[in-house]
C-alpha positions as CSV (number, residue, x, y, z in Angstrom):
1,X,28.5,-220.9,-17.7
2,X,26.3,-223.4,-15.9
3,X,25.1,-221.2,-13.1
4,X,21.8,-220.4,-14.9
5,X,21.0,-224.1,-15.6
6,X,18.3,-225.7,-13.5
7,X,20.5,-228.6,-12.4
8,X,22.8,-226.1,-10.7
9,X,20.2,-223.8,-9.3
10,X,20.0,-223.4,-5.5
11,X,17.1,-225.5,-4.1
12,X,16.1,-222.9,-1.6
13,X,15.8,-220.2,-4.2
14,X,18.7,-218.1,-3.0
15,X,21.5,-217.1,-5.3
16,X,25.1,-216.7,-4.3
17,X,25.0,-213.0,-5.0
18,X,22.4,-212.4,-2.4
19,X,24.5,-213.9,0.4
20,X,26.6,-211.4,2.4
21,X,30.3,-211.6,1.5
22,X,32.6,-213.2,4.1
23,X,35.9,-211.5,5.1
24,X,37.9,-214.0,3.1
25,X,35.9,-213.4,0.0
26,X,36.2,-209.6,0.4
27,X,40.0,-209.9,0.7
28,X,40.1,-212.1,-2.4
29,X,37.8,-209.8,-4.3
30,X,39.9,-206.8,-3.5
31,X,43.0,-208.6,-4.8
32,X,44.7,-208.3,-1.4
33,X,45.8,-211.9,-1.3
34,X,45.5,-211.9,2.5
35,X,48.5,-209.7,3.2
36,X,46.7,-208.2,6.2
37,X,48.7,-204.9,6.2
38,X,45.9,-202.5,5.5
39,X,43.0,-204.7,6.6
40,X,40.6,-203.4,9.2
41,X,38.9,-206.8,9.6
42,X,39.5,-209.1,12.5
43,X,40.1,-212.6,11.0
44,X,40.1,-214.3,14.4
45,X,38.0,-217.4,14.4
46,X,34.9,-217.1,16.6
47,X,34.4,-219.5,19.5
48,X,32.6,-222.7,18.5
49,X,29.3,-223.8,20.0
50,X,30.9,-226.7,22.0
51,X,33.6,-224.5,23.4
52,X,31.1,-221.8,24.3
53,X,28.9,-224.4,26.1
54,X,31.9,-225.8,28.0
55,X,32.8,-222.3,29.1
56,X,29.3,-221.6,30.3
57,X,29.1,-224.9,32.0
58,X,32.3,-224.3,33.9
59,X,31.1,-220.9,35.0
60,X,27.8,-222.4,36.1
61,X,29.6,-225.2,37.9
62,X,31.8,-222.8,39.7
63,X,28.9,-220.7,40.7
64,X,26.8,-223.8,41.6
65,X,29.6,-225.2,43.8
66,X,29.7,-222.0,45.8
67,X,25.9,-221.9,46.1
68,X,25.9,-225.7,46.8
69,X,28.4,-225.2,49.6
70,X,26.5,-222.3,51.1
71,X,23.2,-224.2,50.9
72,X,24.9,-227.3,52.4
73,X,26.3,-225.2,55.3
74,X,23.0,-223.6,55.9
75,X,21.3,-227.1,55.8
76,X,23.9,-228.4,58.3
77,X,23.3,-225.4,60.6
78,X,19.6,-225.9,60.4
79,X,20.0,-229.6,61.2
80,X,22.2,-228.9,64.2
81,X,19.8,-226.3,65.4
82,X,16.9,-228.7,65.0
83,X,18.9,-231.4,66.8
84,X,19.6,-229.0,69.7
85,X,15.9,-228.1,69.9
86,X,15.1,-231.8,69.9
87,X,17.5,-232.5,72.7
88,X,16.1,-229.6,74.7
89,X,12.6,-230.9,74.2
90,X,13.7,-234.4,75.2
91,X,15.3,-232.9,78.4
92,X,12.1,-231.1,79.2
93,X,10.1,-234.3,78.5
94,X,12.4,-236.2,80.9
95,X,12.0,-233.6,83.5
96,X,8.2,-233.7,83.2
97,X,8.3,-237.5,83.4
98,X,10.5,-237.3,86.5
99,X,8.1,-234.9,88.2
100,X,5.2,-237.1,87.3
101,X,6.9,-240.2,88.7
102,X,7.9,-238.3,91.9
103,X,4.2,-237.2,92.2
104,X,3.0,-240.7,91.7
105,X,5.5,-242.0,94.2
106,X,4.3,-239.4,96.7
107,X,0.7,-240.3,96.1
108,X,1.5,-244.0,96.5
109,X,3.3,-243.4,99.8
110,X,0.4,-241.4,101.1
111,X,-2.0,-244.2,100.0
112,X,0.2,-246.8,101.8
113,X,0.4,-244.6,104.9
114,X,-3.4,-244.2,104.9
115,X,-3.9,-248.0,104.5
116,X,-1.4,-248.6,107.4
117,X,-3.4,-246.2,109.6
118,X,-6.6,-247.9,108.6
119,X,-5.1,-251.3,109.5
120,X,-3.9,-250.0,112.8
121,X,-7.3,-248.5,113.5
122,X,-9.0,-251.8,112.8
123,X,-6.4,-253.6,114.9
124,X,-7.0,-251.2,117.8
125,X,-10.8,-251.7,117.5
126,X,-10.3,-255.5,117.6
127,X,-8.0,-255.2,120.6
128,X,-10.6,-252.9,122.3
129,X,-13.3,-255.5,121.6
130,X,-11.2,-258.2,123.2
131,X,-10.3,-256.1,126.2
132,X,-13.9,-255.1,126.7
133,X,-15.1,-258.7,126.5
134,X,-16.9,-259.8,129.7
135,X,-15.4,-263.2,130.7
136,X,-17.7,-263.7,133.7
137,X,-20.5,-265.4,131.6
138,X,-18.1,-267.6,129.6
139,X,-17.2,-271.3,130.3
140,X,-13.7,-272.4,131.2
141,X,-11.9,-272.6,127.7
142,X,-13.5,-269.5,126.3
143,X,-12.7,-267.6,129.5
144,X,-9.1,-268.8,129.4
145,X,-8.8,-267.8,125.7
146,X,-10.0,-264.3,126.2
147,X,-7.9,-263.8,129.4
148,X,-4.8,-264.9,127.5
149,X,-5.5,-262.5,124.6
150,X,-6.0,-259.7,127.1
151,X,-2.7,-260.4,128.7
152,X,-0.9,-260.4,125.4
153,X,-2.4,-257.1,124.4
154,X,-1.3,-255.6,127.7
155,X,2.2,-257.0,127.3
156,X,2.5,-255.5,123.8
157,X,1.2,-252.1,125.0
158,X,3.6,-252.0,127.9
159,X,6.6,-252.9,125.7
160,X,5.7,-250.2,123.1
161,X,5.8,-247.5,125.7
């Protein structure tokens, strides 16, 4: 009786008749009273939004865990490979440093040997100068000094041979 009154009108402008009938209203309209013997409708309740989201999330998590584990394994393999490469590079670097230090040591030994030869040469030149000194024109103390040096040089030379 009141359905046509403005107070009871649908604010969206839709009437109840234009809405599609639900399975419950069909069974009531048909006078079936929900016996379900001859019904072809499936009255099973659909999955709710929260349950559907939870199912999707669980599927995604299961998939993500597998993907996460494979990515993590790949990452670990990459890190170990990089560490091995780093260790190889460090070994090569140490080998190069060792070669350089050996080369420097060899050069230093050669330099010391050259300096020793240079010193020996200067020493021999000085000894030669002392041995070639003419003591006939020197006074007593100078003559004795040079003669003593000449004797020491001769003693060293004879002991080396």
